[in-house]
C-alpha positions as CSV (number, residue, x, y, z in Angstrom):
1,X,21.7,13.1,-22.3
2,X,22.4,9.6,-21.1
3,X,19.4,7.7,-19.9
4,X,20.0,4.8,-17.5
5,X,18.9,1.4,-18.8
6,X,16.6,0.8,-15.8
7,X,14.4,3.7,-17.0
8,X,13.3,1.6,-19.9
9,X,12.3,-1.3,-17.6
10,X,9.3,0.6,-16.3
11,X,5.9,0.4,-18.0
12,X,2.7,1.7,-16.3
13,X,-0.4,0.4,-18.1
14,X,-2.7,3.1,-16.7
15,X,-0.4,5.9,-17.9
16,X,-0.3,4.3,-21.4
17,X,-4.1,4.6,-21.9
18,X,-4.5,8.0,-20.4
19,X,-3.8,9.9,-23.6
20,X,-6.7,8.1,-25.3
21,X,-9.0,9.3,-22.5
22,X,-7.7,12.8,-22.8
23,X,-8.3,12.8,-26.5
24,X,-12.0,11.8,-25.9
25,X,-12.3,14.6,-23.4
26,X,-10.9,17.2,-25.9
27,X,-13.7,16.0,-28.2
28,X,-16.3,16.9,-25.6
29,X,-16.9,13.3,-24.5
30,X,-17.4,12.8,-20.8
31,X,-15.0,10.4,-19.3
32,X,-15.4,8.9,-15.8
33,X,-11.8,8.2,-14.6
34,X,-11.7,5.0,-12.7
35,X,-7.9,4.8,-13.0
36,X,-7.2,6.9,-9.9
37,X,-8.7,6.8,-6.4
38,X,-9.2,10.5,-6.1
39,X,-12.7,11.5,-5.0
40,X,-11.9,15.2,-4.5
41,X,-12.6,16.3,-8.2
42,X,-16.1,14.8,-7.8
43,X,-17.1,17.1,-4.9
44,X,-15.8,15.2,-1.9
45,X,-13.6,17.2,0.5
46,X,-11.5,16.3,3.5
47,X,-13.1,16.5,7.0
48,X,-13.2,20.0,8.4
49,X,-11.0,19.1,11.4
50,X,-8.2,18.2,9.0
51,X,-8.6,21.5,7.1
52,X,-8.7,23.5,10.2
53,X,-5.7,21.8,11.7
54,X,-3.7,22.5,8.5
55,X,-4.6,26.2,8.6
56,X,-3.6,26.4,12.3
57,X,-0.3,24.7,11.6
58,X,0.5,27.1,8.8
59,X,-0.5,30.1,10.8
60,X,1.7,28.9,13.8
61,X,4.8,28.7,11.6
62,X,5.0,24.9,10.9
63,X,6.3,25.5,7.4
64,X,9.8,24.2,7.4
65,X,11.3,20.7,6.9
66,X,10.0,17.9,9.1
67,X,12.3,15.2,10.5
68,X,13.3,12.8,7.8
69,X,11.3,9.9,9.3
70,X,8.3,12.1,10.2
71,X,7.1,13.9,13.3
72,X,7.1,11.8,16.5
73,X,3.7,13.3,17.4
74,X,2.3,12.1,14.2
75,X,3.7,8.6,14.7
76,X,2.2,8.4,18.1
77,X,-1.3,9.4,16.7
78,X,-0.9,6.8,13.9
79,X,-0.1,4.1,16.5
80,X,-3.4,5.1,18.3
81,X,-5.3,4.9,15.0
82,X,-3.9,1.5,14.2
83,X,-4.8,0.2,17.7
84,X,-8.3,1.6,17.6
85,X,-9.4,0.6,14.1
86,X,-7.2,-2.3,13.2
87,X,-6.2,-3.9,16.6
88,X,-2.5,-3.5,15.8
89,X,-0.1,-2.9,18.6
90,X,3.0,-0.9,17.5
91,X,5.4,-1.2,20.4
92,X,7.7,1.7,19.6
93,X,6.0,4.2,17.3
94,X,9.0,6.6,17.1
95,X,11.2,3.8,15.7
96,X,8.7,1.5,14.1
97,X,6.8,4.0,11.9
98,X,8.2,5.8,8.9
99,X,6.2,8.7,7.4
100,X,6.2,8.7,3.6
101,X,5.0,10.9,0.7
102,X,1.9,8.8,0.1
103,X,1.8,5.1,-0.3
104,X,3.8,5.2,-3.6
105,X,6.9,6.2,-1.7
106,X,6.3,3.4,0.8
107,X,6.0,0.8,-2.0
108,X,9.2,2.1,-3.6
109,X,11.1,2.3,-0.4
110,X,10.4,-1.3,0.7
111,X,11.0,-2.8,-2.7
112,X,14.2,-0.8,-3.1
113,X,15.4,-1.9,0.3
114,X,14.8,-5.6,-0.3
115,X,14.9,-6.6,-4.0
116,X,18.0,-6.6,-6.1
117,X,18.7,-7.5,-9.7
118,X,17.3,-11.0,-10.4
119,X,15.2,-11.2,-7.2
120,X,11.5,-11.8,-7.2
121,X,8.5,-10.0,-5.6
122,X,5.4,-12.2,-5.1
123,X,2.3,-10.1,-6.0
124,X,-1.4,-10.8,-6.1
125,X,-2.8,-11.2,-9.6
126,X,-4.1,-8.8,-10.6
127,X,-1.9,-6.3,-8.8
128,X,-1.8,-2.5,-8.3
129,X,0.5,-1.3,-11.1
130,X,3.0,0.6,-8.9
131,X,4.2,-2.7,-7.4
132,X,4.9,-4.0,-10.9
133,X,6.6,-0.8,-12.0
134,X,8.9,-0.4,-9.0
135,X,9.9,-4.1,-9.0
136,X,10.9,-3.9,-12.7
137,X,12.7,-0.6,-12.0
138,X,14.9,-2.4,-9.5
139,X,15.7,-5.1,-12.0
140,X,13.7,-7.7,-10.0
141,X,10.9,-9.8,-11.4
142,X,7.2,-9.5,-10.4
143,X,5.7,-12.9,-9.9
144,X,1.9,-13.2,-9.6
145,X,0.0,-15.6,-7.3
146,X,-3.5,-16.5,-8.4
147,X,-6.6,-15.0,-6.8
148,X,-9.7,-17.1,-7.2
149,X,-12.4,-15.0,-8.8
150,X,-15.1,-17.5,-8.3
151,X,-14.5,-17.4,-4.5
152,X,-14.4,-13.6,-4.2
153,X,-10.8,-13.1,-5.3
154,X,-9.3,-14.9,-2.3
155,X,-5.6,-15.9,-2.6
156,X,-5.0,-19.4,-3.9
157,X,-2.7,-20.5,-1.1
158,X,-1.4,-23.5,-3.0
159,X,-0.4,-21.3,-5.8
160,X,1.3,-18.9,-3.4
161,X,3.4,-21.8,-2.1
162,X,4.3,-23.0,-5.6
163,X,5.5,-19.5,-6.7
164,X,8.0,-19.1,-3.8
165,X,11.6,-19.6,-4.8
166,X,15.0,-19.0,-3.2
167,X,14.9,-15.6,-5.0
168,X,11.6,-14.4,-3.4
169,X,12.3,-11.3,-1.3
170,X,8.7,-10.1,-0.5
171,X,5.2,-11.4,-0.4
172,X,2.6,-8.7,-0.9
173,X,-1.0,-8.8,0.3
174,X,-3.3,-5.9,-0.7
175,X,-6.4,-5.9,1.6
176,X,-8.9,-4.6,0.7
177,X,-7.6,-5.3,-2.7
178,X,-7.0,-2.8,-5.5
179,X,-8.1,-3.4,-8.3
180,X,-10.6,-6.2,-7.4
181,X,-12.2,-4.6,-4.4
182,X,-12.1,-7.9,-2.5
183,X,-11.9,-7.9,1.3
184,X,-9.8,-10.9,2.2
185,X,-11.1,-12.9,5.1
186,X,-9.1,-13.5,8.3
187,X,-8.3,-17.1,7.7
188,X,-6.7,-16.3,4.4
189,X,-4.7,-13.4,5.9
190,X,-3.5,-15.7,8.7
191,X,-2.4,-18.3,6.2
192,X,-0.6,-15.7,4.1
193,X,1.3,-14.6,7.2
194,X,2.1,-18.2,8.1
195,X,3.4,-19.0,4.6
196,X,5.7,-16.0,4.7
197,X,6.9,-17.0,8.2
198,X,7.6,-20.6,7.1
199,X,9.9,-19.3,4.4
200,X,11.3,-16.4,6.4
201,X,10.2,-13.9,3.8
202,X,8.9,-10.5,4.8
203,X,5.1,-10.0,4.1
204,X,3.8,-6.6,3.1
205,X,0.2,-5.8,4.0
206,X,-1.1,-2.9,2.0
207,X,-4.2,-1.7,3.9
208,X,-4.8,1.8,2.4
209,X,-8.5,1.1,1.9
210,X,-8.9,-0.5,5.3
211,X,-12.0,1.5,6.4
212,X,-13.7,1.7,3.1
213,X,-15.7,-1.5,3.4
214,X,-19.4,-2.2,3.2
215,X,-22.0,-4.9,3.9
216,X,-20.9,-5.2,7.5
217,X,-17.5,-6.5,6.5
218,X,-14.3,-5.7,8.4
219,X,-10.8,-5.7,7.1
220,X,-8.6,-8.0,9.1
221,X,-5.2,-6.4,9.5
222,X,-2.3,-8.8,8.9
223,X,-0.4,-7.5,11.9
224,X,-3.4,-8.0,14.2
225,X,-3.6,-11.7,13.4
226,X,0.1,-12.4,12.9
227,X,0.9,-13.4,16.4
228,X,4.7,-13.7,16.7
229,X,5.4,-13.2,13.0
230,X,6.7,-9.9,11.7
231,X,4.6,-7.8,9.2
232,X,5.4,-4.7,7.2
233,X,2.2,-2.6,7.1
234,X,1.4,0.1,4.5
235,X,-1.3,2.7,5.2
236,X,-2.1,6.4,4.9
237,X,-4.6,9.1,4.8
238,X,-5.3,9.6,1.1
239,X,-8.3,7.3,0.7
240,X,-10.2,7.0,3.9
241,X,-9.8,10.7,4.9
242,X,-9.9,12.2,1.3
243,X,-6.4,13.7,1.6
244,X,-5.1,12.5,-1.7
245,X,-3.2,15.8,-2.4
246,X,-1.6,15.9,1.0
247,X,0.7,12.9,0.1
248,X,0.6,11.4,3.6
249,X,1.3,7.7,4.0
250,X,3.3,5.6,6.3
251,X,5.1,2.3,6.8
252,X,4.8,0.5,10.2
253,X,6.9,-2.4,11.3
254,X,5.3,-5.0,13.5
255,X,7.6,-7.5,15.2
256,X,6.7,-8.5,18.7
257,X,10.2,-10.1,19.2
258,X,12.2,-7.0,18.1
């Protein structure tokens, strides 16, 4: 069987160490897996209202294909959620929201749509591995901007500016950040949006952990502070609502001028 060359571009560090963890488990050694954000195996379950709604939908015959971009009713509810919790106004939910199979498909879709062979995607360092893997798969280059550990892993804005080239196709902000856990403060989020706007580069704001914050902190959504600048938002239901197995994510497009 012929295997495309691009298949060999992809490495996924977490998957590479999993066999070692599985070997320890076979030997009876307890392993706590911090490699995946899935609380369900540890006794956490989705809220009852989600489970009851799923049962009702199945019983009422909603078992066929959904529209390719997702149900309009779901998009309308997502727009309400974003407005309520994140202060984001999505003007036209039916056209500005795309339902995806978890956030992984969202990441793949946007990188595939914007980055070609030889292009660059500017990522936080360290970054969630899927961004690296999908960028490499497309033949593009992951470039990492520094996050300052001593200051709570905030983006080094000067380094962001230095890393931008004429091949940069996306700037990615993950907030709250995975893997560092940092909640990026509003002034840094605004500056990241401004830098992207100055260079006319799309900014992706990955906010899948938006409501899992502590110590009185609040996650500032990039679209809520972006003003007239466009933002591509990533979010979903896996983490906050414990629906990891449902594979339910979404992309929203915020652009007050379009």
